[in-house]
PDB file of N, CA, C and O in Angstrom, chain B, residues numbered from 101:
ATOM      1  N   MET B 101       0.848  -1.178   0.000  1.00  0.00           N
ATOM      2  CA  MET B 101       0.000   0.000   0.000  1.00  0.00           C
ATOM      3  C   MET B 101       0.892   1.240   0.000  1.00  0.00           C
ATOM      4  O   MET B 101       1.754   1.386   0.867  1.00  0.00           O
ATOM      5  N   SER B 102       0.688   2.125  -0.964  1.00  0.00           N
ATOM      6  CA  SER B 102       1.514   3.326  -1.017  1.00  0.00           C
ATOM      7  C   SER B 102       0.810   4.469  -0.275  1.00  0.00           C
ATOM      8  O   SER B 102      -0.411   4.621  -0.330  1.00  0.00           O
ATOM      9  N   GLU B 103       1.614   5.246   0.403  1.00  0.00           N
ATOM     10  CA  GLU B 103       1.084   6.363   1.160  1.00  0.00           C
ATOM     11  C   GLU B 103       0.942   7.565   0.234  1.00  0.00           C
ATOM     12  O   GLU B 103       1.816   7.824  -0.593  1.00  0.00           O
ATOM     13  N   LYS B 104      -0.147   8.290   0.372  1.00  0.00           N
ATOM     14  CA  LYS B 104      -0.398   9.447  -0.485  1.00  0.00           C
ATOM     15  C   LYS B 104       0.112  10.701   0.209  1.00  0.00           C
ATOM     16  O   LYS B 104      -0.241  10.976   1.356  1.00  0.00           O
ATOM     17  N   PHE B 105       0.940  11.452  -0.491  1.00  0.00           N
ATOM     18  CA  PHE B 105       1.414  12.718   0.051  1.00  0.00           C
ATOM     19  C   PHE B 105       0.481  13.818  -0.417  1.00  0.00           C
ATOM     20  O   PHE B 105       0.133  13.882  -1.596  1.00  0.00           O
ATOM     21  N   GLU B 106       0.081  14.670   0.483  1.00  0.00           N
ATOM     22  CA  GLU B 106      -0.799  15.777   0.107  1.00  0.00           C
ATOM     23  C   GLU B 106      -0.119  17.098   0.388  1.00  0.00           C
ATOM     24  O   GLU B 106       0.500  17.280   1.437  1.00  0.00           O
ATOM     25  N   PHE B 107      -0.234  18.007  -0.538  1.00  0.00           N
ATOM     26  CA  PHE B 107       0.296  19.352  -0.370  1.00  0.00           C
ATOM     27  C   PHE B 107      -0.726  20.166   0.403  1.00  0.00           C
ATOM     28  O   PHE B 107      -1.674  20.701  -0.172  1.00  0.00           O
ATOM     29  N   LYS B 108      -0.527  20.254   1.710  1.00  0.00           N
ATOM     30  CA  LYS B 108      -1.490  20.945   2.563  1.00  0.00           C
ATOM     31  C   LYS B 108      -0.942  22.244   3.129  1.00  0.00           C
ATOM     32  O   LYS B 108      -1.664  23.236   3.224  1.00  0.00           O
ATOM     33  N   THR B 109       0.332  22.243   3.505  1.00  0.00           N
ATOM     34  CA  THR B 109       0.880  23.430   4.156  1.00  0.00           C
ATOM     35  C   THR B 109       1.411  24.414   3.121  1.00  0.00           C
ATOM     36  O   THR B 109       1.706  24.047   1.984  1.00  0.00           O
ATOM     37  N   LYS B 110       1.525  25.653   3.533  1.00  0.00           N
ATOM     38  CA  LYS B 110       2.069  26.695   2.666  1.00  0.00           C
ATOM     39  C   LYS B 110       3.505  26.354   2.266  1.00  0.00           C
ATOM     40  O   LYS B 110       3.911  26.598   1.129  1.00  0.00           O
ATOM     41  N   LYS B 111       4.270  25.792   3.198  1.00  0.00           N
ATOM     42  CA  LYS B 111       5.659  25.416   2.916  1.00  0.00           C
ATOM     43  C   LYS B 111       5.721  24.361   1.808  1.00  0.00           C
ATOM     44  O   LYS B 111       6.539  24.466   0.894  1.00  0.00           O
ATOM     45  N   GLU B 112       4.858  23.351   1.889  1.00  0.00           N
ATOM     46  CA  GLU B 112       4.835  22.289   0.873  1.00  0.00           C
ATOM     47  C   GLU B 112       4.430  22.852  -0.490  1.00  0.00           C
ATOM     48  O   GLU B 112       5.040  22.530  -1.510  1.00  0.00           O
ATOM     49  N   LYS B 113       3.402  23.689  -0.495  1.00  0.00           N
ATOM     50  CA  LYS B 113       2.946  24.284  -1.757  1.00  0.00           C
ATOM     51  C   LYS B 113       4.011  25.204  -2.334  1.00  0.00           C
ATOM     52  O   LYS B 113       4.230  25.211  -3.545  1.00  0.00           O
ATOM     53  N   ASN B 114       4.677  25.981  -1.482  1.00  0.00           N
ATOM     54  CA  ASN B 114       5.725  26.883  -1.954  1.00  0.00           C
ATOM     55  C   ASN B 114       6.902  26.116  -2.539  1.00  0.00           C
ATOM     56  O   ASN B 114       7.551  26.593  -3.470  1.00  0.00           O
ATOM     57  N   TRP B 115       7.186  24.920  -1.999  1.00  0.00           N
ATOM     58  CA  TRP B 115       8.264  24.100  -2.552  1.00  0.00           C
ATOM     59  C   TRP B 115       7.942  23.742  -4.006  1.00  0.00           C
ATOM     60  O   TRP B 115       8.785  23.894  -4.890  1.00  0.00           O
ATOM     61  N   LEU B 116       6.721  23.266  -4.242  1.00  0.00           N
ATOM     62  CA  LEU B 116       6.337  22.886  -5.601  1.00  0.00           C
ATOM     63  C   LEU B 116       6.265  24.110  -6.510  1.00  0.00           C
ATOM     64  O   LEU B 116       6.680  24.038  -7.667  1.00  0.00           O
ATOM     65  N   LEU B 117       5.753  25.214  -6.019  1.00  0.00           N
ATOM     66  CA  LEU B 117       5.699  26.445  -6.818  1.00  0.00           C
ATOM     67  C   LEU B 117       7.107  26.881  -7.213  1.00  0.00           C
ATOM     68  O   LEU B 117       7.334  27.279  -8.356  1.00  0.00           O
ATOM     69  N   GLY B 118       8.049  26.811  -6.282  1.00  0.00           N
ATOM     70  CA  GLY B 118       9.437  27.170  -6.581  1.00  0.00           C
ATOM     71  C   GLY B 118      10.032  26.266  -7.642  1.00  0.00           C
ATOM     72  O   GLY B 118      10.741  26.725  -8.538  1.00  0.00           O
ATOM     73  N   LEU B 119       9.740  24.979  -7.538  1.00  0.00           N
ATOM     74  CA  LEU B 119      10.220  24.014  -8.519  1.00  0.00           C
ATOM     75  C   LEU B 119       9.638  24.334  -9.898  1.00  0.00           C
ATOM     76  O   LEU B 119      10.362  24.342 -10.894  1.00  0.00           O
ATOM     77  N   LEU B 120       8.340  24.596  -9.955  1.00  0.00           N
ATOM     78  CA  LEU B 120       7.675  24.907 -11.225  1.00  0.00           C
ATOM     79  C   LEU B 120       8.182  26.219 -11.825  1.00  0.00           C
ATOM     80  O   LEU B 120       8.165  26.385 -13.045  1.00  0.00           O
ATOM     81  N   ARG B 121       8.629  27.143 -10.991  1.00  0.00           N
ATOM     82  CA  ARG B 121       9.145  28.428 -11.489  1.00  0.00           C
ATOM     83  C   ARG B 121      10.567  28.309 -12.032  1.00  0.00           C
ATOM     84  O   ARG B 121      11.071  29.235 -12.666  1.00  0.00           O
ATOM     85  N   SER B 122      11.221  27.155 -11.780  1.00  0.00           N
ATOM     86  CA  SER B 122      12.599  27.003 -12.237  1.00  0.00           C
ATOM     87  C   SER B 122      12.819  25.809 -13.170  1.00  0.00           C
ATOM     88  O   SER B 122      13.879  25.693 -13.785  1.00  0.00           O
ATOM     89  N   GLU B 123      11.836  24.931 -13.278  1.00  0.00           N
ATOM     90  CA  GLU B 123      11.996  23.705 -14.079  1.00  0.00           C
ATOM     91  C   GLU B 123      10.703  23.349 -14.813  1.00  0.00           C
ATOM     92  O   GLU B 123       9.636  23.896 -14.536  1.00  0.00           O
ATOM     93  N   VAL B 124      10.834  22.411 -15.760  1.00  0.00           N
ATOM     94  CA  VAL B 124       9.662  21.751 -16.344  1.00  0.00           C
ATOM     95  C   VAL B 124       9.478  20.475 -15.528  1.00  0.00           C
ATOM     96  O   VAL B 124      10.421  19.705 -15.343  1.00  0.00           O
ATOM     97  N   VAL B 125       8.269  20.260 -15.047  1.00  0.00           N
ATOM     98  CA  VAL B 125       7.995  19.168 -14.115  1.00  0.00           C
ATOM     99  C   VAL B 125       6.904  18.268 -14.699  1.00  0.00           C
ATOM    100  O   VAL B 125       5.917  18.756 -15.249  1.00  0.00           O
ATOM    101  N   ASP B 126       7.086  16.957 -14.576  1.00  0.00           N
ATOM    102  CA  ASP B 126       6.037  16.002 -14.942  1.00  0.00           C
ATOM    103  C   ASP B 126       5.221  15.730 -13.682  1.00  0.00           C
ATOM    104  O   ASP B 126       5.730  15.166 -12.714  1.00  0.00           O
ATOM    105  N   ILE B 127       3.969  16.130 -13.702  1.00  0.00           N
ATOM    106  CA  ILE B 127       3.095  15.913 -12.551  1.00  0.00           C
ATOM    107  C   ILE B 127       2.017  14.911 -12.937  1.00  0.00           C
ATOM    108  O   ILE B 127       1.280  15.109 -13.902  1.00  0.00           O
ATOM    109  N   THR B 128       1.940  13.844 -12.174  1.00  0.00           N
ATOM    110  CA  THR B 128       0.892  12.850 -12.360  1.00  0.00           C
ATOM    111  C   THR B 128      -0.200  13.168 -11.356  1.00  0.00           C
ATOM    112  O   THR B 128       0.055  13.304 -10.160  1.00  0.00           O
ATOM    113  N   PHE B 129      -1.423  13.284 -11.861  1.00  0.00           N
ATOM    114  CA  PHE B 129      -2.539  13.600 -10.978  1.00  0.00           C
ATOM    115  C   PHE B 129      -3.788  12.870 -11.446  1.00  0.00           C
ATOM    116  O   PHE B 129      -3.852  12.367 -12.568  1.00  0.00           O
ATOM    117  N   THR B 130      -4.772  12.823 -10.568  1.00  0.00           N
ATOM    118  CA  THR B 130      -6.044  12.188 -10.889  1.00  0.00           C
ATOM    119  C   THR B 130      -7.022  13.268 -11.321  1.00  0.00           C
ATOM    120  O   THR B 130      -7.273  14.228 -10.592  1.00  0.00           O
ATOM    121  N   LYS B 131      -7.572  13.094 -12.522  1.00  0.00           N
ATOM    122  CA  LYS B 131      -8.541  14.063 -13.047  1.00  0.00           C
ATOM    123  C   LYS B 131      -9.889  13.879 -12.363  1.00  0.00           C
ATOM    124  O   LYS B 131     -10.124  12.879 -11.685  1.00  0.00           O
ATOM    125  N   LYS B 132     -10.775  14.863 -12.549  1.00  0.00           N
ATOM    126  CA  LYS B 132     -12.108  14.805 -11.934  1.00  0.00           C
ATOM    127  C   LYS B 132     -12.859  13.531 -12.302  1.00  0.00           C
ATOM    128  O   LYS B 132     -13.611  12.992 -11.491  1.00  0.00           O
ATOM    129  N   ASP B 133     -12.651  13.046 -13.539  1.00  0.00           N
ATOM    130  CA  ASP B 133     -13.375  11.845 -13.983  1.00  0.00           C
ATOM    131  C   ASP B 133     -12.759  10.550 -13.443  1.00  0.00           C
ATOM    132  O   ASP B 133     -13.234   9.455 -13.742  1.00  0.00           O
ATOM    133  N   GLY B 134     -11.687  10.691 -12.637  1.00  0.00           N
ATOM    134  CA  GLY B 134     -11.054   9.521 -12.036  1.00  0.00           C
ATOM    135  C   GLY B 134      -9.883   8.969 -12.822  1.00  0.00           C
ATOM    136  O   GLY B 134      -9.153   8.112 -12.325  1.00  0.00           O
ATOM    137  N   SER B 135      -9.692   9.454 -14.054  1.00  0.00           N
ATOM    138  CA  SER B 135      -8.569   8.965 -14.845  1.00  0.00           C
ATOM    139  C   SER B 135      -7.282   9.667 -14.399  1.00  0.00           C
ATOM    140  O   SER B 135      -7.310  10.743 -13.803  1.00  0.00           O
ATOM    141  N   GLU B 136      -6.154   9.018 -14.710  1.00  0.00           N
ATOM    142  CA  GLU B 136      -4.862   9.571 -14.332  1.00  0.00           C
ATOM    143  C   GLU B 136      -4.252  10.294 -15.521  1.00  0.00           C
ATOM    144  O   GLU B 136      -4.400   9.861 -16.664  1.00  0.00           O
ATOM    145  N   ARG B 137      -3.571  11.392 -15.247  1.00  0.00           N
ATOM    146  CA  ARG B 137      -2.938  12.156 -16.319  1.00  0.00           C
ATOM    147  C   ARG B 137      -1.539  12.553 -15.895  1.00  0.00           C
ATOM    148  O   ARG B 137      -1.306  12.893 -14.735  1.00  0.00           O
ATOM    149  N   ILE B 138      -0.604  12.508 -16.839  1.00  0.00           N
ATOM    150  CA  ILE B 138       0.744  13.022 -16.610  1.00  0.00           C
ATOM    151  C   ILE B 138       0.864  14.287 -17.449  1.00  0.00           C
ATOM    152  O   ILE B 138       0.698  14.254 -18.668  1.00  0.00           O
ATOM    153  N   MET B 139       1.152  15.396 -16.788  1.00  0.00           N
ATOM    154  CA  MET B 139       1.247  16.679 -17.484  1.00  0.00           C
ATOM    155  C   MET B 139       2.663  17.232 -17.329  1.00  0.00           C
ATOM    156  O   MET B 139       3.180  17.350 -16.218  1.00  0.00           O
ATOM    157  N   LYS B 140       3.280  17.569 -18.461  1.00  0.00           N
ATOM    158  CA  LYS B 140       4.585  18.222 -18.475  1.00  0.00           C
ATOM    159  C   LYS B 140       4.288  19.716 -18.384  1.00  0.00           C
ATOM    160  O   LYS B 140       3.806  20.321 -19.342  1.00  0.00           O
ATOM    161  N   CYS B 141       4.582  20.309 -17.217  1.00  0.00           N
ATOM    162  CA  CYS B 141       4.147  21.678 -16.990  1.00  0.00           C
ATOM    163  C   CYS B 141       5.212  22.509 -16.298  1.00  0.00           C
ATOM    164  O   CYS B 141       6.209  21.986 -15.799  1.00  0.00           O
ATOM    165  N   THR B 142       4.978  23.831 -16.280  1.00  0.00           N
ATOM    166  CA  THR B 142       5.942  24.751 -15.693  1.00  0.00           C
ATOM    167  C   THR B 142       5.283  26.082 -15.370  1.00  0.00           C
ATOM    168  O   THR B 142       4.170  26.375 -15.805  1.00  0.00           O
ATOM    169  N   LEU B 143       6.008  26.876 -14.594  1.00  0.00           N
ATOM    170  CA  LEU B 143       5.685  28.285 -14.400  1.00  0.00           C
ATOM    171  C   LEU B 143       6.916  29.121 -14.757  1.00  0.00           C
ATOM    172  O   LEU B 143       6.974  30.313 -14.458  1.00  0.00           O
ATOM    173  N   LEU B 144       7.895  28.485 -15.397  1.00  0.00           N
ATOM    174  CA  LEU B 144       9.138  29.137 -15.807  1.00  0.00           C
ATOM    175  C   LEU B 144       8.862  30.037 -17.009  1.00  0.00           C
ATOM    176  O   LEU B 144       8.523  29.559 -18.091  1.00  0.00           O
ATOM    177  N   GLU B 145       9.013  31.345 -16.803  1.00  0.00           N
ATOM    178  CA  GLU B 145       8.627  32.318 -17.835  1.00  0.00           C
ATOM    179  C   GLU B 145       9.304  32.079 -19.180  1.00  0.00           C
ATOM    180  O   GLU B 145       8.688  32.292 -20.224  1.00  0.00           O
ATOM    181  N   SER B 146      10.564  31.639 -19.173  1.00  0.00           N
ATOM    182  CA  SER B 146      11.279  31.438 -20.441  1.00  0.00           C
ATOM    183  C   SER B 146      10.713  30.274 -21.257  1.00  0.00           C
ATOM    184  O   SER B 146      11.018  30.148 -22.443  1.00  0.00           O
ATOM    185  N   LYS B 147       9.899  29.429 -20.639  1.00  0.00           N
ATOM    186  CA  LYS B 147       9.293  28.289 -21.341  1.00  0.00           C
ATOM    187  C   LYS B 147       7.856  28.577 -21.789  1.00  0.00           C
ATOM    188  O   LYS B 147       7.244  27.760 -22.477  1.00  0.00           O
ATOM    189  N   ILE B 148       7.319  29.741 -21.399  1.00  0.00           N
ATOM    190  CA  ILE B 148       5.941  30.087 -21.732  1.00  0.00           C
ATOM    191  C   ILE B 148       5.963  31.112 -22.866  1.00  0.00           C
ATOM    192  O   ILE B 148       6.572  32.171 -22.717  1.00  0.00           O
ATOM    193  N   PRO B 149       5.310  30.821 -23.999  1.00  0.00           N
ATOM    194  CA  PRO B 149       5.291  31.785 -25.107  1.00  0.00           C
ATOM    195  C   PRO B 149       4.734  33.138 -24.636  1.00  0.00           C
ATOM    196  O   PRO B 149       3.817  33.195 -23.816  1.00  0.00           O
ATOM    197  N   SER B 150       5.305  34.215 -25.169  1.00  0.00           N
ATOM    198  CA  SER B 150       4.918  35.560 -24.711  1.00  0.00           C
ATOM    199  C   SER B 150       3.423  35.825 -24.888  1.00  0.00           C
ATOM    200  O   SER B 150       2.818  36.531 -24.081  1.00  0.00           O
ATOM    201  N   ASP B 151       2.822  35.258 -25.947  1.00  0.00           N
ATOM    202  CA  ASP B 151       1.387  35.491 -26.149  1.00  0.00           C
ATOM    203  C   ASP B 151       0.519  34.693 -25.179  1.00  0.00           C
ATOM    204  O   ASP B 151      -0.692  34.901 -25.108  1.00  0.00           O
ATOM    205  N   LYS B 152       1.139  33.783 -24.436  1.00  0.00           N
ATOM    206  CA  LYS B 152       0.396  32.966 -23.466  1.00  0.00           C
ATOM    207  C   LYS B 152       0.639  33.424 -22.021  1.00  0.00           C
ATOM    208  O   LYS B 152       0.041  32.891 -21.087  1.00  0.00           O
ATOM    209  N   MET B 153       1.515  34.409 -21.848  1.00  0.00           N
ATOM    210  CA  MET B 153       1.817  34.900 -20.497  1.00  0.00           C
ATOM    211  C   MET B 153       0.569  35.514 -19.882  1.00  0.00           C
ATOM    212  O   MET B 153      -0.228  36.146 -20.575  1.00  0.00           O
ATOM    213  N   PRO B 154       0.402  35.325 -18.570  1.00  0.00           N
ATOM    214  CA  PRO B 154      -0.766  35.915 -17.903  1.00  0.00           C
ATOM    215  C   PRO B 154      -0.732  37.438 -17.998  1.00  0.00           C
ATOM    216  O   PRO B 154       0.330  38.059 -17.946  1.00  0.00           O
ATOM    217  N   LYS B 155      -1.890  38.008 -18.133  1.00  0.00           N
ATOM    218  CA  LYS B 155      -1.999  39.462 -18.206  1.00  0.00           C
ATOM    219  C   LYS B 155      -2.290  39.980 -16.803  1.00  0.00           C
ATOM    220  O   LYS B 155      -3.214  39.501 -16.146  1.00  0.00           O
ATOM    221  N   GLY B 156      -1.514  40.947 -16.342  1.00  0.00           N
ATOM    222  CA  GLY B 156      -1.765  41.539 -15.027  1.00  0.00           C
ATOM    223  C   GLY B 156      -1.353  40.628 -13.888  1.00  0.00           C
ATOM    224  O   GLY B 156      -0.594  39.676 -14.074  1.00  0.00           O
ATOM    225  N   THR B 157      -1.860  40.933 -12.718  1.00  0.00           N
ATOM    226  CA  THR B 157      -1.487  40.177 -11.519  1.00  0.00           C
ATOM    227  C   THR B 157      -2.720  39.565 -10.870  1.00  0.00           C
ATOM    228  O   THR B 157      -2.875  39.605  -9.649  1.00  0.00           O
ATOM    229  N   GLU B 158      -3.582  39.006 -11.680  1.00  0.00           N
ATOM    230  CA  GLU B 158      -4.813  38.407 -11.183  1.00  0.00           C
ATOM    231  C   GLU B 158      -4.509  37.230 -10.259  1.00  0.00           C
ATOM    232  O   GLU B 158      -3.744  36.334 -10.617  1.00  0.00           O
ATOM    233  N   LYS B 159      -5.098  37.237  -9.096  1.00  0.00           N
ATOM    234  CA  LYS B 159      -4.896  36.163  -8.114  1.00  0.00           C
ATOM    235  C   LYS B 159      -5.786  34.966  -8.466  1.00  0.00           C
ATOM    236  O   LYS B 159      -6.900  35.120  -8.967  1.00  0.00           O
ATOM    237  N   ALA B 160      -5.268  33.795  -8.194  1.00  0.00           N
ATOM    238  CA  ALA B 160      -6.057  32.580  -8.406  1.00  0.00           C
ATOM    239  C   ALA B 160      -7.350  32.672  -7.602  1.00  0.00           C
ATOM    240  O   ALA B 160      -7.365  33.125  -6.458  1.00  0.00           O
ATOM    241  N   LYS B 161      -8.413  32.235  -8.224  1.00  0.00           N
ATOM    242  CA  LYS B 161      -9.723  32.331  -7.582  1.00  0.00           C
ATOM    243  C   LYS B 161      -9.979  31.179  -6.612  1.00  0.00           C
ATOM    244  O   LYS B 161     -10.872  31.256  -5.767  1.00  0.00           O
ATOM    245  N   ASN B 162      -9.203  30.130  -6.738  1.00  0.00           N
ATOM    246  CA  ASN B 162      -9.443  28.945  -5.930  1.00  0.00           C
ATOM    247  C   ASN B 162      -8.114  28.408  -5.401  1.00  0.00           C
ATOM    248  O   ASN B 162      -7.249  28.013  -6.183  1.00  0.00           O
ATOM    249  N   ASP B 163      -7.951  28.392  -4.091  1.00  0.00           N
ATOM    250  CA  ASP B 163      -6.714  27.903  -3.484  1.00  0.00           C
ATOM    251  C   ASP B 163      -6.568  26.391  -3.571  1.00  0.00           C
ATOM    252  O   ASP B 163      -5.510  25.846  -3.257  1.00  0.00           O
ATOM    253  N   GLU B 164      -7.631  25.712  -3.996  1.00  0.00           N
ATOM    254  CA  GLU B 164      -7.607  24.251  -4.092  1.00  0.00           C
ATOM    255  C   GLU B 164      -6.916  23.770  -5.367  1.00  0.00           C
ATOM    256  O   GLU B 164      -6.502  22.614  -5.453  1.00  0.00           O
ATOM    257  N   VAL B 165      -6.792  24.663  -6.365  1.00  0.00           N
ATOM    258  CA  VAL B 165      -6.212  24.280  -7.652  1.00  0.00           C
ATOM    259  C   VAL B 165      -4.987  25.121  -7.967  1.00  0.00           C
ATOM    260  O   VAL B 165      -4.838  26.238  -7.472  1.00  0.00           O
ATOM    261  N   LEU B 166      -4.116  24.570  -8.795  1.00  0.00           N
ATOM    262  CA  LEU B 166      -2.908  25.272  -9.212  1.00  0.00           C
ATOM    263  C   LEU B 166      -2.891  25.380 -10.735  1.00  0.00           C
ATOM    264  O   LEU B 166      -2.802  24.363 -11.424  1.00  0.00           O
ATOM    265  N   PRO B 167      -2.975  26.605 -11.272  1.00  0.00           N
ATOM    266  CA  PRO B 167      -2.839  26.774 -12.720  1.00  0.00           C
ATOM    267  C   PRO B 167      -1.366  26.720 -13.124  1.00  0.00           C
ATOM    268  O   PRO B 167      -0.515  27.348 -12.494  1.00  0.00           O
ATOM    269  N   VAL B 168      -1.079  25.961 -14.180  1.00  0.00           N
ATOM    270  CA  VAL B 168       0.281  25.803 -14.696  1.00  0.00           C
ATOM    271  C   VAL B 168       0.229  25.840 -16.219  1.00  0.00           C
ATOM    272  O   VAL B 168      -0.837  25.669 -16.811  1.00  0.00           O
ATOM    273  N   PHE B 169       1.379  26.063 -16.853  1.00  0.00           N
ATOM    274  CA  PHE B 169       1.434  26.036 -18.309  1.00  0.00           C
ATOM    275  C   PHE B 169       1.777  24.623 -18.765  1.00  0.00           C
ATOM    276  O   PHE B 169       2.822  24.083 -18.400  1.00  0.00           O
ATOM    277  N   ASP B 170       0.897  24.027 -19.561  1.00  0.00           N
ATOM    278  CA  ASP B 170       1.065  22.674 -20.092  1.00  0.00           C
ATOM    279  C   ASP B 170       1.929  22.773 -21.349  1.00  0.00           C
ATOM    280  O   ASP B 170       1.474  23.261 -22.383  1.00  0.00           O
ATOM    281  N   ILE B 171       3.173  22.310 -21.257  1.00  0.00           N
ATOM    282  CA  ILE B 171       4.142  22.401 -22.352  1.00  0.00           C
ATOM    283  C   ILE B 171       3.651  21.659 -23.595  1.00  0.00           C
ATOM    284  O   ILE B 171       3.754  22.183 -24.704  1.00  0.00           O
ATOM    285  N   GLU B 172       3.124  20.457 -23.426  1.00  0.00           N
ATOM    286  CA  GLU B 172       2.740  19.621 -24.563  1.00  0.00           C
ATOM    287  C   GLU B 172       1.466  20.107 -25.248  1.00  0.00           C
ATOM    288  O   GLU B 172       1.315  19.926 -26.456  1.00  0.00           O
ATOM    289  N   ASN B 173       0.552  20.715 -24.506  1.00  0.00           N
ATOM    290  CA  ASN B 173      -0.697  21.206 -25.091  1.00  0.00           C
ATOM    291  C   ASN B 173      -0.689  22.708 -25.321  1.00  0.00           C
ATOM    292  O   ASN B 173      -1.687  23.280 -25.759  1.00  0.00           O
ATOM    293  N   ASP B 174       0.453  23.352 -25.022  1.00  0.00           N
ATOM    294  CA  ASP B 174       0.656  24.773 -25.300  1.00  0.00           C
ATOM    295  C   ASP B 174      -0.482  25.641 -24.762  1.00  0.00           C
ATOM    296  O   ASP B 174      -1.034  26.479 -25.475  1.00  0.00           O
ATOM    297  N   GLY B 175      -0.816  25.423 -23.498  1.00  0.00           N
ATOM    298  CA  GLY B 175      -1.884  26.212 -22.907  1.00  0.00           C
ATOM    299  C   GLY B 175      -1.921  26.046 -21.398  1.00  0.00           C
ATOM    300  O   GLY B 175      -1.248  25.184 -20.833  1.00  0.00           O
ATOM    301  N   TRP B 176      -2.715  26.882 -20.761  1.00  0.00           N
ATOM    302  CA  TRP B 176      -2.856  26.828 -19.310  1.00  0.00           C
ATOM    303  C   TRP B 176      -3.847  25.752 -18.907  1.00  0.00           C
ATOM    304  O   TRP B 176      -4.931  25.643 -19.481  1.00  0.00           O
ATOM    305  N   ARG B 177      -3.467  24.960 -17.915  1.00  0.00           N
ATOM    306  CA  ARG B 177      -4.307  23.925 -17.346  1.00  0.00           C
ATOM    307  C   ARG B 177      -4.163  24.025 -15.832  1.00  0.00           C
ATOM    308  O   ARG B 177      -3.287  24.731 -15.332  1.00  0.00           O
ATOM    309  N   SER B 178      -5.006  23.332 -15.118  1.00  0.00           N
ATOM    310  CA  SER B 178      -4.852  23.326 -13.667  1.00  0.00           C
ATOM    311  C   SER B 178      -5.186  21.951 -13.115  1.00  0.00           C
ATOM    312  O   SER B 178      -5.853  21.145 -13.764  1.00  0.00           O
ATOM    313  N   PHE B 179      -4.716  21.706 -11.925  1.00  0.00           N
ATOM    314  CA  PHE B 179      -5.019  20.471 -11.221  1.00  0.00           C
ATOM    315  C   PHE B 179      -5.227  20.810  -9.756  1.00  0.00           C
ATOM    316  O   PHE B 179      -4.790  21.853  -9.270  1.00  0.00           O
ATOM    317  N   ARG B 180      -5.895  19.915  -9.075  1.00  0.00           N
ATOM    318  CA  ARG B 180      -6.148  20.113  -7.646  1.00  0.00           C
ATOM    319  C   ARG B 180      -4.914  19.663  -6.854  1.00  0.00           C
ATOM    320  O   ARG B 180      -4.301  18.640  -7.158  1.00  0.00           O
ATOM    321  N   TRP B 181      -4.570  20.450  -5.837  1.00  0.00           N
ATOM    322  CA  TRP B 181      -3.447  20.092  -4.976  1.00  0.00           C
ATOM    323  C   TRP B 181      -3.623  18.678  -4.423  1.00  0.00           C
ATOM    324  O   TRP B 181      -2.658  17.918  -4.334  1.00  0.00           O
ATOM    325  N   ASP B 182      -4.852  18.328  -4.055  1.00  0.00           N
ATOM    326  CA  ASP B 182      -5.075  17.023  -3.415  1.00  0.00           C
ATOM    327  C   ASP B 182      -5.166  15.869  -4.420  1.00  0.00           C
ATOM    328  O   ASP B 182      -5.407  14.728  -4.028  1.00  0.00           O
ATOM    329  N   SER B 183      -4.972  16.162  -5.723  1.00  0.00           N
ATOM    330  CA  SER B 183      -5.039  15.096  -6.728  1.00  0.00           C
ATOM    331  C   SER B 183      -3.652  14.652  -7.199  1.00  0.00           C
ATOM    332  O   SER B 183      -3.541  13.720  -7.995  1.00  0.00           O
ATOM    333  N   ILE B 184      -2.593  15.310  -6.714  1.00  0.00           N
ATOM    334  CA  ILE B 184      -1.229  14.982  -7.151  1.00  0.00           C
ATOM    335  C   ILE B 184      -0.848  13.585  -6.667  1.00  0.00           C
ATOM    336  O   ILE B 184      -1.022  13.251  -5.495  1.00  0.00           O
ATOM    337  N   ARG B 185      -0.334  12.786  -7.577  1.00  0.00           N
ATOM    338  CA  ARG B 185       0.096  11.421  -7.251  1.00  0.00           C
ATOM    339  C   ARG B 185       1.613  11.277  -7.314  1.00  0.00           C
ATOM    340  O   ARG B 185       2.203  10.538  -6.527  1.00  0.00           O
ATOM    341  N   GLN B 186       2.250  11.992  -8.262  1.00  0.00           N
ATOM    342  CA  GLN B 186       3.697  11.824  -8.451  1.00  0.00           C
ATOM    343  C   GLN B 186       4.255  13.082  -9.107  1.00  0.00           C
ATOM    344  O   GLN B 186       3.581  13.752  -9.889  1.00  0.00           O
ATOM    345  N   ILE B 187       5.513  13.383  -8.763  1.00  0.00           N
ATOM    346  CA  ILE B 187       6.220  14.533  -9.349  1.00  0.00           C
ATOM    347  C   ILE B 187       7.570  14.028  -9.828  1.00  0.00           C
ATOM    348  O   ILE B 187       8.309  13.402  -9.069  1.00  0.00           O
ATOM    349  N   ASN B 188       7.897  14.302 -11.104  1.00  0.00           N
ATOM    350  CA  ASN B 188       9.196  13.941 -11.661  1.00  0.00           C
ATOM    351  C   ASN B 188       9.822  15.172 -12.298  1.00  0.00           C
ATOM    352  O   ASN B 188       9.153  15.928 -13.001  1.00  0.00           O
ATOM    353  N   PHE B 189      11.123  15.366 -12.042  1.00  0.00           N
ATOM    354  CA  PHE B 189      11.809  16.501 -12.646  1.00  0.00           C
ATOM    355  C   PHE B 189      13.300  16.209 -12.713  1.00  0.00           C
ATOM    356  O   PHE B 189      13.817  15.350 -11.999  1.00  0.00           O
ATOM    357  N   THR B 190      13.979  16.948 -13.590  1.00  0.00           N
ATOM    358  CA  THR B 190      15.422  16.873 -13.703  1.00  0.00           C
ATOM    359  C   THR B 190      15.955  18.265 -13.400  1.00  0.00           C
ATOM    360  O   THR B 190      15.573  19.233 -14.058  1.00  0.00           O
ATOM    361  N   ILE B 191      16.813  18.372 -12.433  1.00  0.00           N
ATOM    362  CA  ILE B 191      17.373  19.667 -12.064  1.00  0.00           C
ATOM    363  C   ILE B 191      18.225  20.181 -13.219  1.00  0.00           C
ATOM    364  O   ILE B 191      19.104  19.482 -13.724  1.00  0.00           O
ATOM    365  N   GLY B 192      17.948  21.416 -13.625  1.00  0.00           N
ATOM    366  CA  GLY B 192      18.681  22.010 -14.718  1.00  0.00           C
ATOM    367  C   GLY B 192      18.231  21.530 -16.078  1.00  0.00           C
ATOM    368  O   GLY B 192      18.906  21.764 -17.080  1.00  0.00           O
ATOM    369  N   GLY B 193      17.079  20.851 -16.121  1.00  0.00           N
ATOM    370  CA  GLY B 193      16.560  20.314 -17.371  1.00  0.00           C
ATOM    371  C   GLY B 193      15.766  21.316 -18.073  1.00  0.00           C
ATOM    372  O   GLY B 193      15.243  21.044 -19.154  1.00  0.00           O
TER     373      GLY B 193
END
């Protein structure tokens, strides 16, 4: 039986946010329909096309979800913090 890690504290969430701001990360999560998805995503500005950059400083409307840029689908997607199953990344990748 594998133990599920949940991002509940601000420190845990900030760790993942920091990682996403510096790397492209493969995040495996469970979608609303119950299926599993692996998303190659980032918040690293140099990896986000200029026409896709967020406009202004609009705050996320829901603290339960994290919007990220999906590298493979070239657009913004989000997932729930409590749906994360696995995180894979290469430092300096």
